[in-house]
C-alpha positions, 0 to 999 in steps of 0.5 A, spaced: 499 500 499 504 504 501 508 503 495 502 505 491 502 511 495 508 513 494 507 513 486 500 517 486 504 522 490 509 523 485 514 520 488 516 513 481 524 513 483 526 506 483 533 501 482 534 498 475 534 491 475 539 487 472 538 487 465 537 494 463 543 495 467 546 492 462 543 493 455 544 501 459 552 498 458 551 495 451 547 501 449 553 505 453 558 502 449 556 502 442 553 509 442 561 510 444 563 507 439 558 511 434 561 518 437 569 514 436 568 513 430 564 519 427 571 524 431 576 520 427 573 520 421 573 528 422 579 527 423 579 525 418 577 531 413 580 535 417 586 533 415 585 532 408 
């Protein structure tokens, strides 16, 4: 009951599950790779 009351009161923070953390870490890794590739490509284009 108390958890329901807290959610209705606007307290929606909760701890992430292990699967959610793994998914977010994997997604972050992929995004970092994209940024690294784009940074290298930009660097090469500036040199050309």
